[in-house]
N, CA and C atoms of all chains as a GROMACS GRO file, in nm:
protein
  588
    1MET      N    1  24.946  12.377  18.306
    1MET     CA    2  25.016  12.268  18.239
    1MET      C    3  25.137  12.325  18.163
    2PHE      N    4  25.250  12.261  18.183
    2PHE     CA    5  25.375  12.304  18.122
    2PHE      C    6  25.395  12.224  17.993
    3ARG      N    7  25.429  12.296  17.886
    3ARG     CA    8  25.460  12.226  17.761
    3ARG      C    9  25.601  12.259  17.713
    4HIS      N   10  25.666  12.156  17.666
    4HIS     CA   11  25.793  12.170  17.594
    4HIS      C   12  25.767  12.132  17.448
    5VAL      N   13  25.799  12.224  17.358
    5VAL     CA   14  25.778  12.201  17.215
    5VAL      C   15  25.913  12.217  17.146
    6VAL      N   16  25.948  12.120  17.064
    6VAL     CA   17  26.075  12.128  16.992
    6VAL      C   18  26.056  12.076  16.850
    7MET      N   19  26.119  12.143  16.756
    7MET     CA   20  26.115  12.104  16.615
    7MET      C   21  26.257  12.086  16.564
    8PHE      N   22  26.268  11.997  16.464
    8PHE     CA   23  26.397  11.976  16.398
    8PHE      C   24  26.381  11.985  16.247
    9LYS      N   25  26.491  12.018  16.182
    9LYS     CA   26  26.509  11.985  16.040
    9LYS      C   27  26.618  11.881  16.035
   10TRP      N   28  26.586  11.767  15.976
   10TRP     CA   29  26.686  11.662  15.962
   10TRP      C   30  26.791  11.700  15.858
   11ASN      N   31  26.909  11.645  15.873
   11ASN     CA   32  27.009  11.654  15.767
   11ASN      C   33  26.958  11.579  15.643
   12ASP      N   34  27.014  11.615  15.528
   12ASP     CA   35  26.967  11.557  15.402
   12ASP      C   36  26.985  11.406  15.396
   13ASP      N   37  27.084  11.353  15.469
   13ASP     CA   38  27.111  11.209  15.459
   13ASP      C   39  27.032  11.126  15.562
   14VAL      N   40  26.942  11.188  15.635
   14VAL     CA   41  26.858  11.112  15.729
   14VAL      C   42  26.743  11.049  15.651
   15ASP      N   43  26.730  10.917  15.662
   15ASP     CA   44  26.630  10.846  15.581
   15ASP      C   45  26.504  10.816  15.664
   16PRO      N   46  26.396  10.774  15.596
   16PRO     CA   47  26.271  10.747  15.668
   16PRO      C   48  26.286  10.642  15.778
   17ALA      N   49  26.375  10.545  15.760
   17ALA     CA   50  26.393  10.443  15.864
   17ALA      C   51  26.448  10.506  15.992
   18HIS      N   52  26.537  10.604  15.976
   18HIS     CA   53  26.590  10.672  16.095
   18HIS      C   54  26.480  10.753  16.164
   19VAL      N   55  26.396  10.817  16.084
   19VAL     CA   56  26.288  10.896  16.143
   19VAL      C   57  26.194  10.804  16.221
   20GLU      N   58  26.162  10.689  16.163
   20GLU     CA   59  26.073  10.594  16.230
   20GLU      C   60  26.137  10.541  16.359
   21ALA      N   61  26.266  10.512  16.354
   21ALA     CA   62  26.336  10.462  16.473
   21ALA      C   63  26.341  10.569  16.581
   22THR      N   64  26.355  10.694  16.540
   22THR     CA   65  26.354  10.804  16.638
   22THR      C   66  26.218  10.809  16.707
   23GLY      N   67  26.112  10.796  16.629
   23GLY     CA   68  25.978  10.799  16.688
   23GLY      C   69  25.958  10.688  16.789
   24ALA      N   70  26.007  10.570  16.757
   24ALA     CA   71  25.994  10.456  16.850
   24ALA      C   72  26.075  10.481  16.977
   25ALA      N   73  26.194  10.538  16.961
   25ALA     CA   74  26.278  10.567  17.078
   25ALA      C   75  26.212  10.673  17.166
   26LEU      N   76  26.149  10.771  17.105
   26LEU     CA   77  26.078  10.874  17.182
   26LEU      C   78  25.959  10.812  17.256
   27ASP      N   79  25.885  10.727  17.188
   27ASP     CA   80  25.770  10.662  17.253
   27ASP      C   81  25.814  10.584  17.377
   28ALA      N   82  25.931  10.523  17.368
   28ALA     CA   83  25.979  10.441  17.481
   28ALA      C   84  26.006  10.527  17.604
   29LEU      N   85  26.034  10.657  17.585
   29LEU     CA   86  26.062  10.744  17.701
   29LEU      C   87  25.941  10.757  17.792
   30VAL      N   88  25.822  10.752  17.734
   30VAL     CA   89  25.701  10.767  17.815
   30VAL      C   90  25.692  10.654  17.917
   31ALA      N   91  25.741  10.537  17.880
   31ALA     CA   92  25.735  10.422  17.971
   31ALA      C   93  25.839  10.430  18.081
   32THR      N   94  25.953  10.494  18.051
   32THR     CA   95  26.064  10.490  18.147
   32THR      C   96  26.077  10.617  18.230
   33ILE      N   97  26.010  10.725  18.189
   33ILE     CA   98  26.021  10.851  18.265
   33ILE      C   99  25.881  10.890  18.310
   34PRO      N  100  25.844  10.857  18.435
   34PRO     CA  101  25.706  10.880  18.478
   34PRO      C  102  25.665  11.027  18.481
   35GLU      N  103  25.762  11.118  18.484
   35GLU     CA  104  25.728  11.260  18.485
   35GLU      C  105  25.673  11.310  18.351
   36VAL      N  106  25.687  11.230  18.245
   36VAL     CA  107  25.635  11.270  18.115
   36VAL      C  108  25.484  11.247  18.112
   37GLY      N  109  25.409  11.348  18.076
   37GLY     CA  110  25.265  11.335  18.060
   37GLY      C  111  25.230  11.305  17.916
   38ASP      N  112  25.133  11.376  17.863
   38ASP     CA  113  25.096  11.358  17.723
   38ASP      C  114  25.217  11.393  17.636
   39TYR      N  115  25.245  11.309  17.538
   39TYR     CA  116  25.370  11.322  17.462
   39TYR      C  117  25.339  11.280  17.318
   40ARG      N  118  25.328  11.376  17.231
   40ARG     CA  119  25.284  11.349  17.093
   40ARG      C  120  25.382  11.412  16.996
   41HIS      N  121  25.435  11.327  16.909
   41HIS     CA  122  25.541  11.371  16.818
   41HIS      C  123  25.519  11.309  16.682
   42GLY      N  124  25.582  11.364  16.581
   42GLY     CA  125  25.570  11.304  16.450
   42GLY      C  126  25.627  11.392  16.341
   43PRO      N  127  25.633  11.334  16.221
   43PRO     CA  128  25.689  11.406  16.107
   43PRO      C  129  25.589  11.506  16.048
   44ASP      N  130  25.643  11.611  15.990
   44ASP     CA  131  25.561  11.708  15.919
   44ASP      C  132  25.486  11.640  15.805
   45LEU      N  133  25.361  11.683  15.784
   45LEU     CA  134  25.275  11.619  15.684
   45LEU      C  135  25.301  11.670  15.542
   46GLY      N  136  25.384  11.772  15.526
   46GLY     CA  137  25.419  11.817  15.392
   46GLY      C  138  25.316  11.908  15.328
   47LEU      N  139  25.234  11.971  15.409
   47LEU     CA  140  25.131  12.060  15.354
   47LEU      C  141  25.185  12.198  15.316
   48SER      N  142  25.296  12.238  15.376
   48SER     CA  143  25.342  12.376  15.365
   48SER      C  144  25.491  12.380  15.332
   49ASP      N  145  25.527  12.461  15.234
   49ASP     CA  146  25.668  12.479  15.201
   49ASP      C  147  25.740  12.546  15.318
   50GLY      N  148  25.865  12.507  15.339
   50GLY     CA  149  25.948  12.573  15.438
   50GLY      C  150  25.931  12.522  15.580
   51ASN      N  151  25.841  12.428  15.600
   51ASN     CA  152  25.823  12.374  15.735
   51ASN      C  153  25.948  12.302  15.785
   52PHE      N  154  25.957  12.288  15.918
   52PHE     CA  155  26.053  12.197  15.977
   52PHE      C  156  26.003  12.054  15.954
   53ASP      N  157  26.086  11.955  15.990
   53ASP     CA  158  26.058  11.816  15.952
   53ASP      C  159  25.992  11.732  16.061
   54TYR      N  160  26.012  11.768  16.187
   54TYR     CA  161  25.965  11.682  16.297
   54TYR      C  162  25.933  11.771  16.416
   55VAL      N  163  25.829  11.734  16.491
   55VAL     CA  164  25.794  11.809  16.610
   55VAL      C  165  25.764  11.715  16.725
   56ILE      N  166  25.798  11.759  16.844
   56ILE     CA  167  25.764  11.690  16.969
   56ILE      C  168  25.693  11.791  17.059
   57VAL      N  169  25.574  11.753  17.109
   57VAL     CA  170  25.503  11.834  17.209
   57VAL      C  171  25.488  11.746  17.333
   58GLY      N  172  25.557  11.784  17.439
   58GLY     CA  173  25.549  11.711  17.565
   58GLY      C  174  25.482  11.793  17.672
   59GLU      N  175  25.400  11.727  17.754
   59GLU     CA  176  25.330  11.796  17.862
   59GLU      C  177  25.377  11.743  17.997
   60TYR      N  178  25.387  11.833  18.093
   60TYR     CA  179  25.441  11.801  18.226
   60TYR      C  180  25.359  11.877  18.328
   61ALA      N  181  25.346  11.818  18.446
   61ALA     CA  182  25.266  11.883  18.551
   61ALA      C  183  25.333  12.008  18.606
   62SER      N  184  25.466  12.016  18.591
   62SER     CA  185  25.540  12.129  18.649
   62SER      C  186  25.671  12.147  18.574
   63THR      N  187  25.734  12.261  18.598
   63THR     CA  188  25.867  12.285  18.542
   63THR      C  189  25.965  12.180  18.593
   64ASP      N  190  25.955  12.145  18.722
   64ASP     CA  191  26.046  12.044  18.779
   64ASP      C  192  26.033  11.911  18.705
   65ASP      N  193  25.910  11.872  18.673
   65ASP     CA  194  25.892  11.745  18.601
   65ASP      C  195  25.956  11.753  18.462
   66TYR      N  196  25.944  11.869  18.398
   66TYR     CA  197  26.010  11.886  18.267
   66TYR      C  198  26.161  11.872  18.282
   67VAL      N  199  26.218  11.936  18.382
   67VAL     CA  200  26.363  11.931  18.401
   67VAL      C  201  26.409  11.788  18.429
   68THR      N  202  26.328  11.713  18.505
   68THR     CA  203  26.362  11.572  18.529
   68THR      C  204  26.368  11.495  18.396
   69TYR      N  205  26.268  11.518  18.311
   69TYR     CA  206  26.268  11.458  18.177
   69TYR      C  207  26.389  11.503  18.095
   70ARG      N  208  26.410  11.634  18.094
   70ARG     CA  209  26.517  11.690  18.010
   70ARG      C  210  26.651  11.627  18.045
   71ASP      N  211  26.677  11.611  18.174
   71ASP     CA  212  26.808  11.565  18.218
   71ASP      C  213  26.816  11.414  18.237
   72HIS      N  214  26.705  11.343  18.218
   72HIS     CA  215  26.702  11.197  18.240
   72HIS      C  216  26.799  11.128  18.144
   73PRO      N  217  26.876  11.032  18.194
   73PRO     CA  218  26.974  10.966  18.105
   73PRO      C  219  26.911  10.897  17.984
   74ASP      N  220  26.790  10.843  17.999
   74ASP     CA  221  26.726  10.780  17.883
   74ASP      C  222  26.695  10.883  17.774
   75HIS      N  223  26.651  11.002  17.815
   75HIS     CA  224  26.625  11.110  17.719
   75HIS      C  225  26.755  11.156  17.653
   76GLN      N  226  26.857  11.174  17.736
   76GLN     CA  227  26.986  11.216  17.681
   76GLN      C  228  27.042  11.112  17.584
   77GLN      N  229  27.013  10.984  17.611
   77GLN     CA  230  27.060  10.878  17.521
   77GLN      C  231  26.990  10.885  17.385
   78VAL      N  232  26.860  10.914  17.387
   78VAL     CA  233  26.786  10.929  17.261
   78VAL      C  234  26.843  11.045  17.180
   79ILE      N  235  26.872  11.155  17.248
   79ILE     CA  236  26.931  11.270  17.178
   79ILE      C  237  27.064  11.230  17.116
   80ALA      N  238  27.147  11.162  17.195
   80ALA     CA  239  27.281  11.123  17.146
   80ALA      C  240  27.272  11.025  17.030
   81ASP      N  241  27.178  10.930  17.039
   81ASP     CA  242  27.172  10.822  16.939
   81ASP      C  243  27.098  10.863  16.812
   82TYR      N  244  26.999  10.953  16.823
   82TYR     CA  245  26.910  10.976  16.709
   82TYR      C  246  26.906  11.119  16.658
   83ILE      N  247  26.947  11.216  16.740
   83ILE     CA  248  26.923  11.356  16.703
   83ILE      C  249  27.054  11.434  16.686
   84LYS      N  250  27.142  11.422  16.784
   84LYS     CA  251  27.268  11.499  16.779
   84LYS      C  252  27.346  11.465  16.652
   85GLY      N  253  27.387  11.568  16.578
   85GLY     CA  254  27.463  11.547  16.455
   85GLY      C  255  27.378  11.510  16.336
   86ARG      N  256  27.246  11.493  16.356
   86ARG     CA  257  27.156  11.454  16.248
   86ARG      C  258  27.063  11.566  16.204
   87VAL      N  259  27.071  11.681  16.268
   87VAL     CA  260  26.976  11.789  16.237
   87VAL      C  261  27.051  11.914  16.194
   88SER      N  262  26.988  11.987  16.100
   88SER     CA  263  27.047  12.112  16.051
   88SER      C  264  26.985  12.233  16.117
   89ALA      N  265  26.872  12.214  16.184
   89ALA     CA  266  26.808  12.326  16.254
   89ALA      C  267  26.723  12.270  16.368
   90ARG      N  268  26.709  12.350  16.472
   90ARG     CA  269  26.630  12.313  16.589
   90ARG      C  270  26.564  12.440  16.641
   91SER      N  271  26.437  12.430  16.680
   91SER     CA  272  26.372  12.542  16.747
   91SER      C  273  26.292  12.485  16.863
   92ALA      N  274  26.288  12.559  16.973
   92ALA     CA  275  26.220  12.509  17.092
   92ALA      C  276  26.156  12.624  17.168
   93VAL      N  277  26.046  12.592  17.237
   93VAL     CA  278  25.981  12.683  17.331
   93VAL      C  279  25.929  12.599  17.447
   94GLN      N  280  25.948  12.650  17.569
   94GLN     CA  281  25.876  12.596  17.684
   94GLN      C  282  25.776  12.702  17.727
   95TYR      N  283  25.651  12.659  17.751
   95TYR     CA  284  25.550  12.760  17.784
   95TYR      C  285  25.444  12.706  17.879
   96ASP      N  286  25.375  12.800  17.940
   96ASP     CA  287  25.262  12.771  18.028
   96ASP      C  288  25.138  12.757  17.939
   97ALA      N  289  25.090  12.633  17.924
   97ALA     CA  290  24.980  12.607  17.832
   97ALA      C  291  24.844  12.606  17.905
   98GLY      N  292  24.841  12.658  18.025
   98GLY     CA  293  24.713  12.675  18.094
   98GLY      C  294  24.666  12.551  18.168
   99MET      N  295  24.405  11.311  16.544
   99MET     CA  296  24.398  11.455  16.571
   99MET      C  297  24.511  11.527  16.497
  100PHE      N  298  24.471  11.632  16.429
  100PHE     CA  299  24.567  11.710  16.350
  100PHE      C  300  24.618  11.827  16.435
  101ARG      N  301  24.750  11.845  16.436
  101ARG     CA  302  24.805  11.961  16.508
  101ARG      C  303  24.886  12.050  16.413
  102HIS      N  304  24.867  12.178  16.431
  102HIS     CA  305  24.951  12.279  16.368
  102HIS      C  306  25.032  12.346  16.478
  103VAL      N  307  25.164  12.343  16.464
  103VAL     CA  308  25.253  12.403  16.563
  103VAL      C  309  25.337  12.507  16.493
  104VAL      N  310  25.343  12.627  16.548
  104VAL     CA  311  25.425  12.732  16.488
  104VAL      C  312  25.495  12.812  16.598
  105MET      N  313  25.618  12.846  16.572
  105MET     CA  314  25.699  12.926  16.665
  105MET      C  315  25.750  13.050  16.593
  106PHE      N  316  25.771  13.155  16.672
  106PHE     CA  317  25.829  13.278  16.619
  106PHE      C  318  25.944  13.324  16.706
  107LYS      N  319  26.034  13.397  16.644
  107LYS     CA  320  26.122  13.489  16.717
  107LYS      C  321  26.078  13.630  16.682
  108TRP      N  322  26.045  13.708  16.782
  108TRP     CA  323  26.005  13.846  16.758
  108TRP      C  324  26.127  13.931  16.719
  109ASN      N  325  26.099  14.036  16.643
  109ASN     CA  326  26.202  14.138  16.620
  109ASN      C  327  26.238  14.204  16.753
  110ASP      N  328  26.356  14.263  16.758
  110ASP     CA  329  26.405  14.323  16.882
  110ASP      C  330  26.316  14.436  16.933
  111ASP      N  331  26.246  14.502  16.842
  111ASP     CA  332  26.166  14.618  16.885
  111ASP      C  333  26.022  14.580  16.925
  112VAL      N  334  25.992  14.452  16.930
  112VAL     CA  335  25.858  14.409  16.974
  112VAL      C  336  25.855  14.409  17.127
  113ASP      N  337  25.762  14.481  17.184
  113ASP     CA  338  25.758  14.497  17.330
  113ASP      C  339  25.655  14.404  17.394
  114PRO      N  340  25.659  14.391  17.527
  114PRO     CA  341  25.567  14.300  17.595
  114PRO      C  342  25.420  14.332  17.569
  115ALA      N  343  25.387  14.460  17.552
  115ALA     CA  344  25.247  14.495  17.524
  115ALA      C  345  25.202  14.436  17.391
  116HIS      N  346  25.291  14.436  17.293
  116HIS     CA  347  25.256  14.377  17.163
  116HIS      C  348  25.237  14.226  17.177
  117VAL      N  349  25.322  14.163  17.255
  117VAL     CA  350  25.309  14.017  17.274
  117VAL      C  351  25.176  13.986  17.342
  118GLU      N  352  25.140  14.064  17.442
  118GLU     CA  353  25.014  14.042  17.512
  118GLU      C  354  24.895  14.065  17.418
  119ALA      N  355  24.902  14.169  17.337
  119ALA     CA  356  24.794  14.197  17.242
  119ALA      C  357  24.782  14.086  17.138
  120THR      N  358  24.895  14.030  17.098
  120THR     CA  359  24.892  13.918  17.004
  120THR      C  360  24.820  13.799  17.066
  121GLY      N  361  24.851  13.771  17.192
  121GLY     CA  362  24.785  13.661  17.261
  121GLY      C  363  24.635  13.679  17.268
  122ALA      N  364  24.591  13.801  17.297
  122ALA     CA  365  24.447  13.828  17.304
  122ALA      C  366  24.382  13.812  17.167
  123ALA      N  367  24.452  13.857  17.063
  123ALA     CA  368  24.397  13.844  16.927
  123ALA      C  369  24.386  13.698  16.887
  124LEU      N  370  24.485  13.619  16.926
  124LEU     CA  371  24.480  13.475  16.896
  124LEU      C  372  24.365  13.409  16.972
  125ASP      N  373  24.348  13.443  17.098
  125ASP     CA  374  24.238  13.385  17.176
  125ASP      C  375  24.103  13.414  17.110
  126ALA      N  376  24.090  13.533  17.053
  126ALA     CA  377  23.963  13.570  16.991
  126ALA      C  378  23.929  13.482  16.871
  127LEU      N  379  24.032  13.423  16.808
  127LEU     CA  380  24.006  13.338  16.691
  127LEU      C  381  23.924  13.215  16.728
  128VAL      N  382  23.945  13.166  16.851
  128VAL     CA  383  23.873  13.044  16.892
  128VAL      C  384  23.722  13.070  16.891
  129ALA      N  385  23.684  13.193  16.923
  129ALA     CA  386  23.541  13.227  16.926
  129ALA      C  387  23.482  13.245  16.786
  130THR      N  388  23.564  13.286  16.691
  130THR     CA  389  23.509  13.321  16.559
  130THR      C  390  23.530  13.212  16.454
  131ILE      N  391  23.619  13.116  16.482
  131ILE     CA  392  23.645  13.010  16.383
  131ILE      C  393  23.610  12.876  16.449
  132PRO      N  394  23.491  12.823  16.424
  132PRO     CA  395  23.449  12.702  16.495
  132PRO      C  396  23.533  12.580  16.465
  133GLU      N  397  23.607  12.581  16.354
  133GLU     CA  398  23.690  12.466  16.321
  133GLU      C  399  23.812  12.453  16.412
  134VAL      N  400  23.843  12.557  16.490
  134VAL     CA  401  23.957  12.551  16.581
  134VAL      C  402  23.918  12.471  16.705
  135GLY      N  403  23.998  12.372  16.738
  135GLY     CA  404  23.976  12.295  16.860
  135GLY      C  405  24.059  12.352  16.974
  136ASP      N  406  24.128  12.265  17.046
  136ASP     CA  407  24.214  12.310  17.154
  136ASP      C  408  24.323  12.400  17.094
  137TYR      N  409  24.347  12.513  17.159
  137TYR     CA  410  24.434  12.615  17.099
  137TYR      C  411  24.510  12.682  17.214
  138ARG      N  412  24.636  12.648  17.229
  138ARG     CA  413  24.714  12.694  17.345
  138ARG      C  414  24.844  12.756  17.298
  139HIS      N  415  24.862  12.878  17.337
  139HIS     CA  416  24.977  12.954  17.288
  139HIS      C  417  25.035  13.037  17.401
  140GLY      N  418  25.158  13.082  17.383
  140GLY     CA  419  25.216  13.167  17.485
  140GLY      C  420  25.362  13.192  17.463
  141PRO      N  421  25.417  13.282  17.545
  141PRO     CA  422  25.559  13.316  17.533
  141PRO      C  423  25.649  13.212  17.597
  142ASP      N  424  25.769  13.202  17.545
  142ASP     CA  425  25.871  13.115  17.604
  142ASP      C  426  25.900  13.156  17.748
  143LEU      N  427  25.920  13.057  17.834
  143LEU     CA  428  25.940  13.085  17.976
  143LEU      C  429  26.083  13.126  18.012
  144GLY      N  430  26.175  13.120  17.915
  144GLY     CA  431  26.310  13.167  17.942
  144GLY      C  432  26.399  13.068  18.016
  145LEU      N  433  26.364  12.940  18.008
  145LEU     CA  434  26.444  12.839  18.077
  145LEU      C  435  26.570  12.799  18.001
  146SER      N  436  26.570  12.821  17.869
  146SER     CA  437  26.676  12.764  17.784
  146SER      C  438  26.728  12.871  17.688
  147ASP      N  439  26.859  12.882  17.679
  147ASP     CA  440  26.919  12.974  17.584
  147ASP      C  441  26.887  12.928  17.441
  148GLY      N  442  26.868  13.025  17.353
  148GLY     CA  443  26.851  12.994  17.212
  148GLY      C  444  26.710  12.957  17.171
  149ASN      N  445  26.618  12.954  17.267
  149ASN     CA  446  26.480  12.923  17.232
  149ASN      C  447  26.417  13.029  17.143
  150PHE      N  448  26.311  12.988  17.072
  150PHE     CA  449  26.226  13.085  17.006
  150PHE      C  450  26.143  13.157  17.114
  151ASP      N  451  26.067  13.260  17.072
  151ASP     CA  452  26.001  13.348  17.171
  151ASP      C  453  25.854  13.315  17.197
  152TYR      N  454  25.788  13.253  17.102
  152TYR     CA  455  25.642  13.235  17.116
  152TYR      C  456  25.603  13.109  17.041
  153VAL      N  457  25.505  13.036  17.094
  153VAL     CA  458  25.458  12.915  17.027
  153VAL      C  459  25.306  12.910  17.028
  154ILE      N  460  25.251  12.855  16.922
  154ILE     CA  461  25.107  12.828  16.911
  154ILE      C  462  25.091  12.680  16.876
  155VAL      N  463  25.010  12.608  16.954
  155VAL     CA  464  24.975  12.470  16.921
  155VAL      C  465  24.823  12.466  16.903
  156GLY      N  466  24.779  12.442  16.782
  156GLY     CA  467  24.636  12.434  16.752
  156GLY      C  468  24.597  12.293  16.713
  157GLU      N  469  24.479  12.251  16.759
  157GLU     CA  470  24.430  12.116  16.726
  157GLU      C  471  24.303  12.126  16.642
  158TYR      N  472  24.291  12.036  16.546
  158TYR     CA  473  24.181  12.036  16.449
  158TYR      C  474  24.138  11.892  16.427
  159ALA      N  475  24.010  11.875  16.399
  159ALA     CA  476  23.961  11.739  16.378
  159ALA      C  477  24.011  11.679  16.247
  160SER      N  478  24.050  11.763  16.153
  160SER     CA  479  24.091  11.713  16.022
  160SER      C  480  24.181  11.816  15.954
  161THR      N  481  24.248  11.772  15.850
  161THR     CA  482  24.328  11.864  15.770
  161THR      C  483  24.240  11.973  15.712
  162ASP      N  484  24.120  11.937  15.667
  162ASP     CA  485  24.029  12.037  15.610
  162ASP      C  486  23.996  12.147  15.713
  163ASP      N  487  23.974  12.107  15.838
  163ASP     CA  488  23.945  12.208  15.940
  163ASP      C  489  24.064  12.300  15.961
  164TYR      N  490  24.184  12.243  15.957
  164TYR     CA  491  24.304  12.328  15.969
  164TYR      C  492  24.311  12.427  15.853
  165VAL      N  493  24.285  12.380  15.732
  165VAL     CA  494  24.293  12.468  15.615
  165VAL      C  495  24.188  12.580  15.624
  166THR      N  496  24.069  12.546  15.676
  166THR     CA  497  23.967  12.650  15.696
  166THR      C  498  24.019  12.758  15.792
  167TYR      N  499  24.081  12.714  15.902
  167TYR     CA  500  24.142  12.809  15.998
  167TYR      C  501  24.254  12.888  15.930
  168ARG      N  502  24.343  12.817  15.865
  168ARG     CA  503  24.460  12.883  15.803
  168ARG      C  504  24.417  12.995  15.710
  169ASP      N  505  24.314  12.970  15.630
  169ASP     CA  506  24.275  13.066  15.528
  169ASP      C  507  24.164  13.162  15.573
  170HIS      N  508  24.115  13.144  15.695
  170HIS     CA  509  24.004  13.228  15.744
  170HIS      C  510  24.048  13.375  15.751
  171PRO      N  511  23.964  13.466  15.705
  171PRO     CA  512  24.005  13.608  15.705
  171PRO      C  513  24.040  13.662  15.844
  172ASP      N  514  23.975  13.613  15.949
  172ASP     CA  515  24.009  13.662  16.084
  172ASP      C  516  24.152  13.619  16.123
  173HIS      N  517  24.189  13.497  16.085
  173HIS     CA  518  24.325  13.450  16.112
  173HIS      C  519  24.425  13.530  16.029
  174GLN      N  520  24.393  13.549  15.902
  174GLN     CA  521  24.484  13.626  15.817
  174GLN      C  522  24.500  13.769  15.869
  175GLN      N  523  24.392  13.823  15.928
  175GLN     CA  524  24.400  13.958  15.983
  175GLN      C  525  24.493  13.964  16.105
  176VAL      N  526  24.488  13.862  16.189
  176VAL     CA  527  24.580  13.857  16.304
  176VAL      C  528  24.724  13.851  16.256
  177ILE      N  529  24.748  13.769  16.154
  177ILE     CA  530  24.884  13.760  16.100
  177ILE      C  531  24.929  13.898  16.048
  178ALA      N  532  24.841  13.963  15.973
  178ALA     CA  533  24.876  14.094  15.914
  178ALA      C  534  24.898  14.199  16.022
  179ASP      N  535  24.815  14.197  16.126
  179ASP     CA  536  24.820  14.303  16.227
  179ASP      C  537  24.928  14.283  16.332
  180TYR      N  538  24.960  14.157  16.363
  180TYR     CA  539  25.045  14.132  16.480
  180TYR      C  540  25.175  14.056  16.450
  181ILE      N  541  25.182  13.985  16.338
  181ILE     CA  542  25.295  13.894  16.318
  181ILE      C  543  25.381  13.934  16.197
  182LYS      N  544  25.314  13.959  16.085
  182LYS     CA  545  25.389  13.990  15.962
  182LYS      C  546  25.476  14.114  15.984
  183GLY      N  547  25.604  14.103  15.949
  183GLY     CA  548  25.696  14.215  15.965
  183GLY      C  549  25.747  14.233  16.107
  184ARG      N  550  25.699  14.151  16.201
  184ARG     CA  551  25.739  14.166  16.342
  184ARG      C  552  25.827  14.051  16.388
  185VAL      N  553  25.854  13.954  16.301
  185VAL     CA  554  25.930  13.836  16.344
  185VAL      C  555  26.055  13.818  16.259
  186SER      N  556  26.161  13.769  16.326
  186SER     CA  557  26.288  13.747  16.257
  186SER      C  558  26.307  13.600  16.220
  187ALA      N  559  26.224  13.512  16.277
  187ALA     CA  560  26.232  13.370  16.243
  187ALA      C  561  26.096  13.307  16.270
  188ARG      N  562  26.067  13.203  16.193
  188ARG     CA  563  25.942  13.128  16.206
  188ARG      C  564  25.973  12.983  16.178
  189SER      N  565  25.915  12.892  16.255
  189SER     CA  566  25.925  12.750  16.224
  189SER      C  567  25.787  12.690  16.245
  190ALA      N  568  25.751  12.594  16.161
  190ALA     CA  569  25.618  12.534  16.171
  190ALA      C  570  25.623  12.388  16.131
  191VAL      N  571  25.533  12.310  16.192
  191VAL     CA  572  25.509  12.170  16.154
  191VAL      C  573  25.360  12.145  16.166
  192GLN      N  574  25.303  12.076  16.068
  192GLN     CA  575  25.170  12.017  16.084
  192GLN      C  576  25.189  11.866  16.092
  193TYR      N  577  25.121  11.804  16.190
  193TYR     CA  578  25.143  11.659  16.209
  193TYR      C  579  25.019  11.589  16.260
  194ASP      N  580  25.023  11.458  16.241
  194ASP     CA  581  24.918  11.371  16.292
  194ASP      C  582  24.954  11.336  16.436
  195ALA      N  583  24.878  11.393  16.532
  195ALA     CA  584  24.910  11.376  16.674
  195ALA      C  585  24.831  11.261  16.737
  196GLY      N  586  24.773  11.176  16.655
  196GLY     CA  587  24.711  11.052  16.706
  196GLY      C  588  24.570  11.072  16.758
   0.00000   0.00000   0.00000
């Protein structure tokens, strides 16, 4: 199983309504991109100092399915509308999760 | 379901043997800490420039179970032996994964 994991730190002016709208937009991708498998995302719970603010863990049957998701126009639109220009840090890993 | 997600960038002098040994040490935690649920970790596949090098996604039935894992001496020993002083960047999120 292939996993794509990505974290963000939001800019200081990003408000909770934007975070909630981002979550809804991400959820909608599961309906429109059949190559997306298990897809679980959400805000940091605030248990630890220094954490990033948001994480997405997506599962795909193959690297090709991940690339289809990555390059899908609906996914790119979510990035453009909700993420690009709104984050101060990003970290990502793609890995073989067994 | 509670998830703890953490990524690292290794220092330049960390070699593949160290990465493999870290993976084995992490796998051993599942056997010794019963509060750990699904636990899948591994190195970045190298598909994307700028990615972090390693990710761990751990699942726990509750925040309390995560805290038991976090503070467990076997986990702290893995951090001391394999991670502390060996990484140039770290990012983490704990979240409610539904």
